[in-house]
GUPA-814359 format. One line per 2 residues: number of its first residue (from 1); their letters; for each residue z, x, y of N, C-alpha, C, O. Coordinates in Angstrom, 1 decimal, decimal comma. Example, Ala and Ser with C-alpha at 12.3 -4.5 7.8 and 13.67 -1.06 7.14 Angstrom:
1) as) 7,8 13,2 -5,7 7,8 12,3 -4,5 7,8 13,2 -3,3 8,5 14,2 -3,3 ~ 7,1 12,8 -2,2 7,1 13,7 -1,1 7,9 12,9 0,0 8,0 13,4 1,1
//
This chain:
1) xx) 3,6 2,0 9,8 4,3 3,3 10,2 4,1 4,5 9,4 3,8 5,6 9,8 ~ 4,3 4,1 8,2 4,4 5,5 7,0 3,0 6,0 7,0 2,8 7,2 7,0
3) xx) 1,9 5,1 7,1 0,9 5,7 7,3 0,7 6,9 8,5 0,3 8,0 8,1 ~ 1,0 6,6 9,6 0,8 7,4 10,7 1,8 8,8 10,4 1,2 9,9 10,8
5) xx) 3,0 8,9 9,9 3,6 9,7 9,8 3,0 10,6 8,5 3,1 11,8 8,4 ~ 2,3 9,9 7,6 1,6 10,6 6,6 0,3 11,4 7,1 -0,2 12,2 6,3
7) xx) -0,2 11,2 8,4 -1,4 11,8 8,8 -0,9 13,1 9,7 -1,7 14,0 10,0 ~ 0,5 13,1 10,1 0,9 13,9 11,1 0,8 15,5 10,6 1,1 15,7 9,4
9) xx) 0,4 16,2 11,0 0,4 17,8 10,7 1,7 18,2 10,2 1,8 19,0 9,2 ~ 2,6 17,8 10,7 3,9 18,3 10,1 4,6 17,4 9,4 5,7 17,0 9,5
11) xx) 3,5 17,0 8,3 4,2 15,7 7,1 5,3 16,4 6,7 6,4 16,1 7,2 ~ 5,2 17,5 5,9 6,5 17,9 4,9 7,4 18,0 5,8 8,3 17,1 5,7
13) xx) 7,6 18,9 7,0 8,7 19,0 7,7 9,2 17,3 8,3 10,4 17,1 8,3 ~ 8,5 16,5 8,7 9,2 15,1 9,0 9,8 14,5 7,8 11,0 14,1 7,9
15) xx) 9,1 14,4 6,5 9,8 14,0 5,4 11,2 14,5 5,1 12,3 14,0 4,8 ~ 10,8 15,7 5,2 12,3 16,5 4,6 13,4 16,3 5,7 14,5 16,2 5,4
17) xx) 13,0 16,4 6,9 13,9 16,2 8,1 14,9 14,8 7,9 16,1 14,7 7,9 ~ 13,6 13,6 7,7 14,0 12,2 7,5 15,0 12,2 6,2 16,0 11,4 6,2
19) xx) 14,8 12,8 5,2 15,6 12,8 4,2 17,0 13,2 4,2 18,0 12,8 3,7 ~ 16,8 14,6 5,3 18,2 15,2 5,2 19,0 14,6 6,2 20,2 14,5 5,9
21) xx) 18,5 14,0 7,3 19,6 13,4 8,3 20,0 12,1 7,4 21,1 11,5 7,7 ~ 19,4 11,6 6,6 19,4 9,9 6,1 20,8 10,4 5,1 21,8 9,7 5,0
23) xx) 20,5 12,0 4,1 21,5 12,2 3,4 22,8 12,5 3,8 23,8 12,5 3,1 ~ 22,8 13,1 5,5 23,9 13,7 6,2 24,7 12,6 6,7 25,9 12,6 6,9
25) xx) 23,8 11,4 7,1 24,5 10,2 8,1 24,8 9,2 7,0 25,9 8,7 7,2 ~ 24,2 8,9 5,9 24,2 7,6 5,3 23,0 6,6 5,8 22,7 5,7 5,1
27) xx) 22,6 6,8 6,8 21,3 5,6 7,3 20,1 6,6 7,8 20,2 7,7 8,2 ~ 19,1 6,0 7,5 17,7 6,6 8,1 17,6 6,7 9,6 18,1 5,8 10,3
29) xx) 17,1 7,9 9,9 17,2 8,1 11,3 15,9 7,0 12,0 15,0 6,4 11,4 ~ 16,2 7,1 13,5 15,3 6,2 13,9 13,8 6,9 14,2 14,0 8,0 14,7
31) xx) 12,7 6,6 14,1 11,6 7,4 14,1 10,7 6,7 15,3 10,3 5,5 15,3 ~ 10,3 7,6 16,3 9,4 6,7 17,4 8,3 7,5 17,3 8,4 8,7 17,2
33) xx) 6,9 6,8 17,4 5,7 7,2 17,3 5,1 7,3 18,9 5,0 6,3 19,7 ~ 4,9 8,5 19,3 4,8 9,0 20,7 3,0 9,3 20,7 2,4 9,6 19,7
35) xx) 2,6 9,1 22,1 1,2 9,5 22,1 0,8 10,7 21,7 -0,3 10,9 21,3 ~ 1,8 11,8 21,8 1,2 13,3 21,3 2,4 13,7 20,4 2,6 14,9 20,3
37) xx) 3,1 12,9 19,6 4,0 13,4 18,6 4,9 12,2 18,0 4,7 11,1 18,4 ~ 5,8 12,6 17,2 6,9 12,0 16,5 8,4 12,3 16,9 8,9 13,5 16,7
39) xx) 9,0 11,5 17,4 10,5 11,7 17,6 11,2 11,1 16,5 10,9 10,1 16,0 ~ 12,3 11,9 16,2 13,3 11,5 15,1 14,9 11,7 15,8 15,3 12,7 16,3
41) xx) 15,5 10,6 15,5 16,8 10,5 16,2 17,9 10,1 15,5 17,6 9,2 14,7 ~ 19,1 10,4 15,6 20,0 9,5 15,0 21,4 9,8 16,0 21,6 10,6 16,9
43) xx) 22,2 9,0 15,6 23,7 8,9 16,7 24,5 9,9 15,9 24,6 10,1 14,7 ~ 25,1 10,5 16,9 25,9 11,6 16,5 27,6 10,8 16,4 28,2 10,3 17,3
45) xx) 27,9 10,9 15,1 29,2 10,1 14,8 30,3 11,3 14,6 29,9 12,5 14,5 ~ 31,7 10,9 14,5 32,6 11,8 14,1 32,3 12,5 12,8 32,4 13,7 12,8
47) xx) 31,8 11,8 11,6 31,4 12,4 10,5 30,3 13,2 10,5 30,1 13,8 9,5 ~ 29,4 13,2 11,4 28,2 14,0 11,5 28,8 15,2 12,1 28,4 16,3 11,7
49) xx) 29,6 15,1 13,0 30,2 16,3 13,8 30,8 17,5 12,8 30,7 18,7 13,1 ~ 31,5 16,8 11,4 31,7 17,5 10,6 30,8 18,5 9,8 31,1 19,4 9,0
51) xx) 29,2 17,7 10,2 28,1 18,7 9,2 27,5 19,2 10,6 26,3 19,0 10,6 ~ 27,9 19,7 11,7 26,9 19,9 12,5 25,9 21,2 12,1 24,7 21,1 12,2
53) xx) 26,5 22,3 11,6 25,7 23,2 11,2 24,5 22,8 10,3 23,4 23,4 10,6 ~ 24,7 21,9 9,3 23,5 21,3 8,5 22,5 20,7 9,4 21,3 21,0 9,4
55) xx) 23,1 19,7 10,5 22,3 18,9 11,2 21,6 19,6 12,0 20,5 19,2 12,4 ~ 22,1 20,9 12,4 21,5 21,9 13,7 20,2 22,6 12,9 19,2 23,0 13,5
57) xx) 20,2 22,8 11,4 19,3 23,6 10,5 18,1 22,6 10,5 17,0 22,9 10,7 ~ 18,5 21,3 10,4 17,6 20,3 10,2 16,7 20,1 11,7 15,4 20,2 11,6
59) xx) 17,5 20,0 12,9 17,0 19,9 14,2 16,2 21,2 14,2 15,0 21,0 14,4 ~ 16,4 22,1 14,0 15,8 23,2 14,4 14,1 23,2 13,8 13,2 24,0 14,3
61) xx) 13,9 22,2 12,8 12,6 22,3 12,1 11,5 21,7 13,0 10,3 21,7 12,6 ~ 12,0 21,0 14,3 11,2 20,2 15,0 10,4 21,2 16,0 10,7 22,4 16,0
63) xx) 9,5 20,8 16,8 8,8 21,3 17,6 10,0 21,8 18,9 10,0 23,0 19,4 ~ 10,8 20,8 19,2 12,1 20,6 20,2 13,1 19,7 19,7 12,9 18,8 18,9
65) xx) 14,2 20,0 20,2 15,3 19,3 19,8 16,5 19,0 20,8 16,6 19,9 21,7 ~ 17,1 18,5 20,8 18,5 18,5 21,9 19,4 17,1 21,3 19,3 16,5 20,2
67) xx) 20,4 16,8 22,6 21,0 16,1 22,4 20,6 15,3 23,8 20,0 15,7 24,7 ~ 21,3 13,9 23,7 21,0 12,9 24,8 22,3 12,3 24,9 22,8 11,9 23,8
69) xx) 23,1 12,1 26,0 24,3 11,7 26,0 23,9 9,9 26,5 23,2 9,8 27,6 ~ 24,3 8,8 25,6 23,6 7,7 25,9 24,6 6,9 27,1 24,4 5,8 27,3
71) xx) 25,3 7,5 27,7 25,8 6,8 28,6 27,2 6,1 28,8 27,9 6,1 29,8 ~ 27,3 5,5 27,5 28,5 4,7 26,9 29,3 5,5 26,2 29,8 5,0 25,2
73) xx) 29,5 6,7 26,4 30,4 7,6 25,5 30,0 8,3 24,0 30,7 9,0 23,2 ~ 28,5 7,9 23,8 28,2 8,4 22,2 27,0 9,6 22,8 26,7 9,9 24,0
75) xx) 26,5 10,1 21,9 25,3 11,0 21,9 24,4 10,6 20,8 24,8 9,9 19,9 ~ 23,0 11,2 21,1 21,8 11,0 20,2 21,3 12,3 19,8 20,7 12,8 20,7
77) xx) 21,3 12,9 19,0 20,5 14,1 18,3 19,0 13,6 18,1 18,6 12,6 17,5 ~ 18,2 14,5 18,8 16,7 14,0 18,2 16,2 15,7 18,2 16,6 16,7 18,8
79) xx) 14,9 15,4 17,3 14,1 16,3 17,3 12,7 15,6 17,4 12,5 14,4 17,3 ~ 11,9 16,4 17,7 10,3 15,9 18,2 9,2 16,9 17,5 9,0 18,1 17,8
81) xx) 8,5 16,3 16,7 7,0 17,3 16,4 6,0 17,0 17,2 5,5 15,9 17,1 ~ 5,6 18,1 17,9 4,1 17,5 18,7 3,0 17,7 17,9 3,0 18,6 17,1
83) xx) 2,1 17,0 18,0 0,8 16,9 17,5 -0,3 18,0 18,1 -1,3 18,5 17,6 ~ 0,2 18,0 19,6 -0,8 18,7 20,2 -2,2 18,2 20,9 -3,0 18,8 21,6
85) xx) -2,2 16,8 20,5 -3,4 15,9 20,8 -2,7 14,3 21,4 -1,8 13,7 20,8 ~ -3,2 13,9 22,6 -2,9 12,7 22,8 -3,4 11,6 21,8 -4,6 11,8 21,6
87) xx) -3,0 10,5 21,2 -3,6 9,8 20,2 -3,6 8,3 21,0 -2,9 8,1 22,0 ~ -4,3 7,4 20,6 -4,2 6,4 21,3 -3,1 5,3 20,8 -3,0 4,2 21,5
//
């Protein structure tokens, strides 16, 4: 998986975002390789809510970002980096 991230055109931003989310939450974010991009997500905890401005600054690095309701009382903050091309 690491090799796929290293070849991404937004490699530096992805690495920085991953490091910052890990520092804010204490655990590495989930990284999903999609056909045309990379999605990074983390659970929104009470602790993370106290650092919302810092998280928002990190999320804004992505091509897109948002919050998803998990349906069980939680939320997931996510960001996505588009590659602009469909990869196999």
